[in-house]
C-alpha positions as CSV (number, residue, x, y, z in Angstrom):
1,X,72.2,88.9,74.1
2,X,75.4,87.0,74.2
3,X,77.4,89.5,72.1
4,X,75.9,92.7,73.5
5,X,78.3,95.3,74.8
6,X,78.1,98.2,77.3
7,X,79.1,101.7,76.4
8,X,79.5,104.7,78.8
9,X,77.7,107.7,77.3
10,X,80.1,110.6,77.1
11,X,83.2,109.8,79.0
12,X,84.0,108.4,82.4
13,X,84.7,111.9,83.8
14,X,81.6,113.9,82.7
15,X,79.3,111.2,81.4
16,X,75.8,112.3,80.5
17,X,76.2,116.1,80.3
18,X,75.6,119.1,78.1
19,X,76.8,118.9,74.5
20,X,76.5,115.1,74.5
21,X,74.8,115.1,71.1
22,X,78.2,114.7,69.4
23,X,79.0,111.5,71.2
24,X,80.6,109.1,70.3
25,X,82.7,111.8,68.5
26,X,85.5,110.1,66.5
27,X,85.0,106.7,68.0
28,X,84.1,104.0,65.6
29,X,81.2,102.4,67.5
30,X,78.8,100.2,65.7
31,X,75.9,99.8,68.0
32,X,73.7,96.7,67.9
33,X,70.2,96.0,69.2
34,X,70.7,94.8,72.8
35,X,73.8,96.8,73.4
36,X,73.6,98.7,76.7
37,X,74.2,102.4,77.1
38,X,75.3,103.5,80.6
39,X,74.3,107.0,81.5
40,X,76.4,108.3,84.5
41,X,75.6,111.7,86.1
42,X,74.9,113.4,89.4
43,X,71.4,112.3,90.6
44,X,69.2,115.3,91.1
45,X,71.2,117.3,88.6
46,X,70.2,115.4,85.5
47,X,68.0,112.6,84.4
48,X,67.5,110.4,81.2
49,X,64.3,109.9,79.3
50,X,64.1,107.6,76.2
51,X,61.8,109.3,73.7
52,X,60.7,109.0,70.1
53,X,61.9,111.1,67.2
54,X,59.2,113.8,67.5
55,X,59.7,114.1,71.3
56,X,63.5,114.3,70.6
57,X,63.0,117.1,68.1
58,X,60.6,119.0,70.4
59,X,62.6,118.3,73.6
60,X,59.5,116.9,75.4
61,X,58.0,113.6,76.3
62,X,54.7,111.9,77.1
63,X,53.5,112.0,80.7
64,X,53.8,108.2,81.0
65,X,57.5,108.1,79.7
66,X,60.0,106.2,81.9
67,X,62.3,108.7,83.5
68,X,65.6,107.4,84.8
69,X,67.1,109.2,87.8
70,X,69.6,106.9,89.5
71,X,72.8,108.5,88.1
72,X,73.9,105.1,86.8
73,X,71.2,104.2,84.3
74,X,71.6,101.2,82.0
75,X,69.4,101.2,78.9
76,X,69.4,98.6,76.2
77,X,69.2,99.8,72.6
78,X,66.5,98.6,70.2
79,X,66.8,98.1,66.5
80,X,66.9,101.4,64.6
81,X,67.1,104.9,66.1
82,X,67.2,105.4,69.8
83,X,66.6,108.8,71.3
84,X,67.3,110.2,74.8
85,X,66.8,113.6,76.4
86,X,67.3,115.2,79.8
87,X,63.9,116.3,81.2
88,X,65.3,119.1,83.4
89,X,64.2,122.6,82.3
90,X,66.2,123.9,79.4
91,X,68.7,120.9,79.4
92,X,67.5,119.3,76.2
93,X,67.3,122.7,74.4
94,X,70.9,123.3,75.6
95,X,72.2,120.1,74.0
96,X,71.5,117.4,76.5
97,X,70.0,115.0,74.0
98,X,71.3,112.0,72.1
99,X,70.4,109.9,69.1
100,X,72.0,106.5,68.6
101,X,71.4,104.1,65.7
102,X,71.6,100.3,66.3
103,X,71.6,97.8,63.5
């Protein structure tokens, strides 16, 4: 997409971390399908898993889900709701989950 933009999830210091569910706080982001979310974190400490709404609510995912582990993961948004969790034990339940709407 020509007009797609990239957004760092969280901030450039902490990135993808606990209590991320309030991101993008007071920022006036309007996400579009094709925009890229950049998840930065310490590899081996966190990961990122795109999930559906039920998996998001239950803090789980299907066995064949794509799990990102690089620490600098770039994921393009699809039209509608986009859901992400950390798969590490108790991370999602402790607030490491994110829902972003793209239109």
